[in-house]
Every structure is written in C-alpha cells, then in structure tokens.
C-alpha positions in Angstrom: -81.9 -56.0 -33.3 -79.2 -58.0 -35.1 -77.3 -56.4 -37.9 -79.3 -57.4 -41.0 -82.6 -56.8 -39.2 -81.4 -53.3 -38.2 -80.3 -52.8 -41.7 -83.7 -53.5 -43.1 -86.0 -52.2 -40.3 -83.9 -49.5 -38.6 -85.7 -46.7 -40.4 -89.4 -46.4 -41.4 -90.8 -46.7 -44.9 -91.1 -43.5 -47.0 -93.7 -41.4 -45.2 -95.6 -39.7 -48.1 -96.5 -42.8 -50.1 -95.6 -45.7 -47.8 -93.0 -47.0 -50.3 -90.7 -49.6 -48.7 -88.0 -48.6 -51.2 -87.1 -45.0 -51.2 -88.4 -43.3 -54.4 -86.0 -41.3 -56.6 -86.7 -37.6 -56.2 -84.8 -36.6 -59.4 -85.5 -33.0 -58.7 -83.3 -29.9 -58.7 -85.4 -27.5 -56.7 -88.6 -27.5 -54.5 -91.6 -25.3 -54.4 -92.7 -23.6 -51.2 -96.1 -22.1 -50.8 -95.0 -18.8 -49.1 -91.9 -16.7 -49.0 -92.1 -17.0 -45.2 -91.8 -20.8 -45.5 -88.8 -20.5 -47.8 -87.1 -18.2 -45.3 -87.7 -20.5 -42.4 -86.3 -23.5 -44.3 -83.2 -21.6 -45.4 -82.7 -20.4 -41.8 -83.1 -24.0 -40.4 -86.2 -23.1 -38.4 -88.5 -25.4 -40.5 -87.8 -28.8 -42.0 -88.1 -28.9 -45.8 -86.3 -29.1 -49.1 -85.2 -26.2 -51.3 -82.4 -27.3 -53.6 -80.8 -30.7 -54.1 -77.3 -29.3 -53.7 -78.2 -28.9 -50.0 -80.8 -31.6 -49.4 -83.1 -34.0 -51.3 -85.7 -36.6 -50.0 -83.9 -39.6 -51.5 -80.6 -38.5 -50.2 -82.1 -37.6 -46.8 -83.5 -41.1 -46.4 -80.1 -42.7 -47.2 -78.4 -40.3 -44.7 -80.9 -41.4 -42.0 -80.3 -45.1 -42.7 -76.5 -44.7 -42.5 -76.6 -42.6 -39.4 -78.9 -45.2 -37.7 -76.7 -48.1 -38.9 -73.5 -46.4 -37.5 -75.3 -45.3 -34.3 -74.7 -41.6 -35.2 -76.8 -38.5 -34.7 -76.6 -37.2 -38.2 -75.0 -37.7 -41.6 -74.3 -35.8 -44.8 -73.9 -37.6 -48.2 -71.4 -36.5 -50.8 -70.7 -37.1 -54.5 -67.7 -39.4 -53.8 -65.6 -40.9 -51.0 -62.9 -38.4 -51.5 -65.4 -35.5 -51.4 -66.6 -37.0 -48.0 -63.0 -37.2 -46.7 -62.0 -33.7 -47.8 -65.2 -32.0 -46.6 -65.2 -33.8 -43.3 -61.7 -32.6 -42.5 -61.8 -29.1 -44.0 -65.0 -28.5 -41.9 -62.8 -27.8 -38.9 -59.3 -27.2 -40.3 -57.5 -23.8 -40.5 -54.1 -22.7 -41.7 -51.4 -23.8 -39.2 -53.3 -26.9 -38.0 -51.9 -30.4 -37.9 -53.3 -33.9 -38.5 -51.9 -37.0 -37.0 -52.7 -40.0 -39.2 -51.7 -43.6 -39.8 -49.4 -44.0 -42.8 -51.1 -46.9 -44.5 -53.7 -44.7 -46.1 -55.7 -45.1 -49.3 -53.7 -43.4 -52.1 -56.5 -40.8 -52.7 -56.5 -39.7 -49.1 -52.7 -39.5 -49.0 -52.8 -37.4 -52.2 -55.4 -35.1 -50.6 -53.3 -34.7 -47.5 -50.4 -33.6 -49.7 -52.7 -31.0 -51.2 -53.5 -29.7 -47.7 -49.8 -28.9 -47.2 -50.1 -26.0 -49.7 -52.8 -24.5 -47.5 -50.5 -24.5 -44.4 -51.8 -27.8 -42.9 -49.1 -30.2 -41.6 -49.6 -34.0 -41.7 -47.8 -36.2 -39.3 -47.8 -39.9 -40.3 -47.5 -42.7 -37.7 -45.6 -45.6 -39.4 -46.3 -48.2 -36.7 -50.0 -48.1 -36.1 -50.0 -48.1 -32.2 -51.7 -45.6 -29.9 -48.5 -44.7 -28.1 -46.9 -43.7 -31.4 -49.8 -41.4 -32.1 -49.4 -39.8 -28.7 -45.8 -38.8 -29.5 -46.9 -36.7 -32.5 -49.7 -34.7 -30.8 -48.9 -31.0 -30.2 -51.0 -27.9 -29.4 -51.5 -27.5 -33.2 -53.1 -30.9 -33.6 -56.7 -30.6 -34.7 -57.7 -34.3 -35.2 -56.5 -37.9 -35.4 -57.4 -39.7 -38.6 -57.2 -43.4 -39.2 -58.6 -46.2 -41.4 -60.0 -49.2 -39.6 -57.8 -51.4 -41.9 -55.2 -49.6 -43.9 -55.5 -49.7 -47.7 -53.2 -51.4 -48.8 -50.9 -51.7 -45.8 -53.6 -53.6 -43.9 -52.5 -52.2 -40.5 -55.4 -52.3 -38.0 -56.2 -49.2 -35.9 -57.1 -49.8 -32.2 -60.2 -47.6 -32.3 -61.0 -47.7 -28.6 -57.5 -46.8 -27.4 -57.1 -44.1 -30.0 -60.4 -42.6 -29.0 -59.3 -42.5 -25.4 -56.0 -40.8 -26.4 -57.8 -38.3 -28.6 -60.3 -37.3 -26.0 -57.6 -37.0 -23.3 -56.2 -34.2 -25.6 -59.7 -32.8 -26.4 -59.3 -34.0 -30.0 -61.8 -35.8 -32.2 -61.1 -39.2 -33.8 -62.0 -39.5 -37.5 -62.3 -43.0 -38.8 -62.6 -44.2 -42.4 -64.8 -47.3 -42.1 -64.9 -48.0 -45.8 -63.0 -51.3 -45.8 -64.7 -52.8 -42.8 -68.2 -51.3 -43.0 -70.6 -51.3 -40.0 -71.0 -55.0 -40.5 -67.5 -55.5 -38.9 -67.3 -52.5 -36.7 -69.3 -49.4 -35.7 -66.5 -47.0 -34.8 -68.7 -44.6 -32.9 -69.5 -47.4 -30.4 -65.8 -47.7 -29.8 -65.5 -44.0 -29.0 -64.8 -42.5 -32.5 -66.4 -39.1 -33.2 -66.6 -38.9 -37.0 -67.1 -41.9 -39.4 -66.4 -41.6 -43.2 -67.4 -44.0 -46.0 -66.7 -44.2 -49.6 -70.2 -45.7 -50.3 -68.9 -46.6 -53.8 -67.4 -49.7 -52.2 -69.1 -52.4 -50.1 -72.0 -50.2 -49.0 -73.1 -50.1 -52.7 -71.7 -53.5 -53.5 -72.4 -53.5 -57.2 -69.8 -51.1 -58.5 -72.5 -49.0 -60.2 -72.4 -45.7 -58.3 -69.8 -43.3 -56.8 -70.6 -41.7 -53.4 -69.5 -40.9 -49.9 -70.9 -40.1 -46.5 -69.9 -38.5 -43.2 -71.6 -39.6 -40.0 -71.3 -37.7 -36.7 -71.3 -39.2 -33.2 -73.1 -37.7 -30.2 -70.5 -37.5 -27.5 -67.7 -35.1 -28.6 -67.8 -31.6 -27.2 -66.9 -29.3 -30.0 -65.2 -26.5 -28.1 -65.8 -23.3 -30.2 -62.5 -21.9 -28.9 -60.4 -24.7 -30.4 -62.7 -25.3 -33.3 -63.3 -21.7 -34.3 -65.1 -22.6 -37.5 -67.9 -24.0 -35.4 -68.3 -20.7 -33.4 -71.5 -19.6 -35.2 -73.0 -23.1 -34.7 -72.4 -23.5 -30.9 -76.1 -23.3 -30.3 -76.5 -26.7 -31.9 -74.3 -28.4 -29.3 -73.0 -31.8 -30.3 -74.8 -31.3 -33.7 -72.7 -28.2 -34.5 -70.2 -30.2 -36.6 -72.8 -31.9 -38.8 -74.9 -28.7 -39.2 -71.9 -26.7 -40.4 -70.9 -29.6 -42.7 -74.2 -29.3 -44.6 -74.8 -25.6 -44.4 -71.3 -24.5 -45.3 -69.2 -27.3 -46.8 -71.8 -29.0 -48.8 -73.5 -25.8 -49.9 -70.4 -23.8 -50.7 -68.2 -26.5 -52.2 -71.0 -28.3 -54.1 -69.9 -31.9 -53.7 -73.5 -33.1 -53.5 -74.6 -36.7 -54.1 -76.7 -37.5 -57.1 -80.2 -38.9 -56.2 -80.1 -41.7 -58.7 -76.6 -42.9 -57.4 -77.9 -42.8 -53.9 -81.0 -44.8 -54.9 -78.8 -47.5 -56.4 -76.6 -47.5 -53.3 -79.6 -47.8 -51.0 -80.7 -50.9 -52.9 -77.2 -52.3 -52.4 -77.2 -51.4 -48.7 -80.1 -53.9 -48.1 -77.8 -56.9 -48.7 -74.7 -55.5 -47.0 -74.7 -58.2 -44.2 -75.1 -61.1 -46.6 -72.4 -59.8 -48.9 -69.9 -59.0 -46.2 -70.3 -62.4 -44.6 -69.7 -64.2 -47.9 -66.8 -62.0 -49.0 -65.1 -62.1 -45.6 -65.4 -65.9 -45.6 -64.0 -66.1 -49.1 -61.1 -63.8 -48.3 -60.2 -65.8 -45.3 -60.2 -69.1 -47.2 -58.3 -67.7 -50.2 -55.7 -65.9 -48.0 -55.1 -69.1 -46.1 -54.7 -71.1 -49.3 -52.1 -68.7 -50.6 -50.3 -68.4 -47.3 -49.4 -72.1 -47.6 -47.4 -71.4 -50.8 -43.7 -71.1 -49.9 -42.7 -68.6 -52.4 -45.2 -65.7 -51.8 -45.9 -63.5 -48.9 -49.5 -62.9 -47.8 -50.6 -60.0 -45.6 -54.1 -60.5 -44.1 -55.2 -59.8 -40.5 -57.1 -63.1 -40.5 -53.9 -65.1 -40.6 -52.8 -66.1 -37.1 -49.2 -65.0 -37.6 -50.3 -61.5 -38.6 -49.2 -58.7 -36.3 -52.8 -57.4 -36.0 -54.6 -60.7 -35.8 -55.7 -60.6 -32.1 -56.8 -56.9 -32.3 -58.7 -57.5 -35.5 -60.3 -60.7 -34.1 -61.6 -58.8 -31.0 -62.5 -55.5 -32.7 -64.1 -56.9 -35.8 -66.1 -59.7 -34.2 -64.0 -62.5 -35.5 -64.1 -61.3 -39.1 -61.1 -59.9 -40.9 -62.3 -58.0 -44.0 -62.3 -58.7 -47.7 -58.9 -57.4 -48.6 -55.4 -58.9 -48.5 -52.1 -58.4 -50.3 -49.6 -60.7 -51.8 -45.9 -60.2 -52.7 -44.6 -62.0 -55.7 -40.9 -61.1 -55.8 -40.9 -58.6 -58.6 -43.1 -56.2 -60.6 -42.7 -58.5 -63.6 -44.1 -61.4 -61.6 -46.9 -59.2 -60.3 -48.0 -58.1 -63.8 -47.8 -61.7 -65.2 -49.9 -62.9 -62.3 -52.6 -60.2 -62.7 -52.7 -60.8 -66.5 -53.1 -64.6 -66.0 -56.2 -64.3 -63.7 -59.5 -65.2 -65.4 -62.2 -64.5 -62.7 -60.4 -61.8 -60.7 -60.6 -58.5 -62.6 -57.8 -55.9 -62.9 -59.8 -53.0 -61.5 -58.9 -50.0 -59.2 -62.1 -50.2 -57.1 -62.8 -52.4 -54.1 -66.0 -53.7 -52.6 -67.5 -55.0 -55.9 -69.5 -58.2 -55.9 -66.6 -59.6 -58.1 -63.0 -60.3 -56.9 -60.7 -57.4 -57.9 -56.9 -57.1 -58.1 -54.6 -54.2 -58.8 -50.9 -53.4 -58.7 -50.8 -50.4 -56.3 -47.3 -49.1 -57.0 -48.0 -48.4 -60.7 -51.6 -47.2 -60.2 -53.1 -45.6 -57.0 -49.6 -44.8 -55.7 -48.1 -43.9 -59.1 -47.5 -40.2 -58.0 -46.2 -41.1 -54.5 -42.5 -40.8 -53.7 -40.5 -43.8 -52.5 -40.8 -42.8 -48.8 -44.5 -42.5 -49.1 -44.8 -45.9 -50.8 -42.7 -47.5 -48.0 -44.8 -45.9 -45.3 -47.9 -47.2 -47.0 -46.5 -50.7 -47.4 -46.4 -50.4 -51.2 -43.7 -52.3 -53.0 -43.2 -53.1 -56.7 -44.0 -56.8 -56.2 -47.3 -56.1 -54.3 -50.7 -57.1 -55.6 -53.8 -56.0 -53.7 -56.7 -58.5 -53.7 -60.3 -57.6 -52.8 -62.3 -60.7 -52.6 -65.9 -60.9 -54.0 -68.8 -63.3 -53.9 -67.7 -66.0 -56.3 -67.6 -69.7 -55.4 -64.4 -70.2 -53.4 -63.4 -73.3 -55.3 -63.3 -71.3 -58.5 -61.3 -68.5 -56.9 -58.8 -70.9 -55.5 -58.5 -72.6 -58.9 -58.0 -69.3 -60.7 -55.3 -68.0 -58.3 -53.6 -71.4 -58.5 -53.3 -71.3 -62.3 -52.2 -67.7 -62.3 -49.4 -68.5 -59.8 -48.3 -71.3 -62.1 -48.2 -69.0 -65.1 -46.2 -66.3 -63.5 -42.4 -65.9 -64.1 -40.3 -68.1 -61.8 -37.8 -66.6 -59.5 
C-alpha cells in the first residue's frame, strides 16, 4: 500500500460496533466480571482494560495505528511530546549512564537533558551531525544514541541508516524523534532505528487542538538485560521487553497518560497527514526558495541545493525536505519587526499547525539556554524559525515580502 492508503486502511474498523472512526471511551475505569479476570489483566495474561492511566480503547486504537504506520511492533501514547521523550529515555537509563545526542535539539528536549544531569546522567552533544563524530563520543557508559531527523531549529539532518549501523555495532539502541518529518517523509525503523518518538501535537494532529506524544518500538534490537538492567524482569517478552516496561512501569508509575478526547481529535487529524504534509512541504520549498533569492537575508533549509544536508535529505526523505526553515535578518530588532509585520504567519511557539507559524527562538524556546547551548543549537539573536502551513503560496510569498519591506534596514 502507498502512504495515504496505509494511513486509512492499515488498521481495521473498531471491532465492537464496526465504527470507522474510533469512538471516544471517556472512561476512567472498567468493570470486570470476576476477580480472576481482573487479576489476569493486571498480570498481563489476558487482554482487557482496567484503568485509563494504563490503557483505554480509544488510545489503544491510536497506538495500533501509529505502530502500523511506523512499521513498529508496539506503541505507548503519552500526554505530551515531552512526556514521550522523557519516559522513552528514562525507561532504560540509570545513574552514571551517558547519552550521545545531536546538538540541534528542540529546546524542550535540551532542557530535559539538562535536568537529567542532576540525576547523574551525562549528555554528550555532537556539534557536527555526522556519524563519525558520534562514534568519537561513545564509551562503555553510553546507553543510547538520540537524534532528531531534522534538528529544531538547527535543521541539521541525521543520517539514520549510518547512525543505526554505528549504534548496533556498539550494542546500543538508536532513538529518533520523528516529529518534524513524520512517517510521510521517513519511517526511521525501516532505516534501522530502534525507538521512534513523536510529539503528536504537531503534524500528526495538524490542527493545533490537542497535546500528545507517542513512543513506538521496532522489532530488531536485542535488549540485553545485562546492559539494560531495568529490563531484567521483562526478558521473557524478548524484543517487546522495552515497550512492555514502558507501559507497565513508566506510564503507570509516572502517570503521563494521554487523554482520550485529545487522542480522538489527533486520530481525526492523522487521516489527512499525507495530504497536509505534501502541501506544507511544497509550500515550504517554494517560500524558502523565494526568500533565498533575497541578498540581505540568510535562509537555512535542507531543500535548497547549496545546503550542507541537501543530498542526504533528498535521498532519505524521498525528495521532500520538511515544512520548517529559518531565516537570519541581521539583528534581534530586525527579527522582531519582521515577525510583527506578518499578517498571515502567526507568532506561535508550536509547529505543525495548518497555519504558517513563526517564532524568535532565542527569546522564547531557548530563553533559559546559555550562550554555548544556543550556539550549538544554531540559535542566534537574529534568527526566525518558520513552520509553513497550508495557505495559498501566493499569499504567503506576498505576506513575507511586505514584512521584509517593513523591517528595519541594516
């Protein structure tokens, strides 16, 4: 099946009623006929639902859809993208462990990594996103390699296949945040990754109406219980041990469960992911090209032929380059004046909405970062992040043109 067909027909209609749209089970807890049945469900010996903090029919349907779409063997949904990131990583981390990561991370993930330091976890950042640079940071303490498909907002592109080969040669899993690209551009598990993470609040949802996150597990990584001691008691589940512990321990004990209504709305948005990504990617490419022809601004977009990551992105993302780019306008004052002059593009901290969104990263999502962290993430005072939506491209070009004319000259 092609992408959109798989999106709509990769999983069956709801079994109890035959509903083609997953009903909302706005339910906290579930009745079981006997105490024996309840015991079996709690012990994982019988399928069923007991409490929405652990599982829920609406959420389970969405998890199955996302696992199928990413070609994974299981998924766990969470209340937010950051909940998904934190639970996915903490599921296997222990004090003294190390993470090797690309430096162009989303500000929330970077802030979470800083929090991990207080728990005795060391983070090593690779400034130049190349496999050989990751290799130089790996030690016996390394527990995983973590990357974003396209860095936000650095826009560096991770070579997923090469990084997976490197990770596996060291018996390490590769964790990939696929939020920016979505499975429309790449299915990281098909390239050798082991864990895929999404903030479903973004393009998966597409309407900016619900916060959520999800973690999807691949089938090939061998979770050695000696190295990954937290999985010791789950070894009997084989390659499912990671995802079983994620639900039974991390979701249950930390309580970052998704809300059924939010998941319902996100599931509706998921139906049109292919159409929306195609339109938004095309718009981003045209708008970035238009702006790149302006002599007094700098545009960073993997879709531009002079971009450092253009050839890798072209091959890895099936000749699409994502919906996000950045522009540098010479000063913070220029950046603010430009943002304030836009009429259609909204000054919003989110990405992946149907509308075009802009933000000044240095004063917002990287407000608490130090200067070294900002430099590593590609964040400067004159930088504006643009996430392109579904508007008519002629209107977007006109809007950006007039905003450039209204900014302060330099």
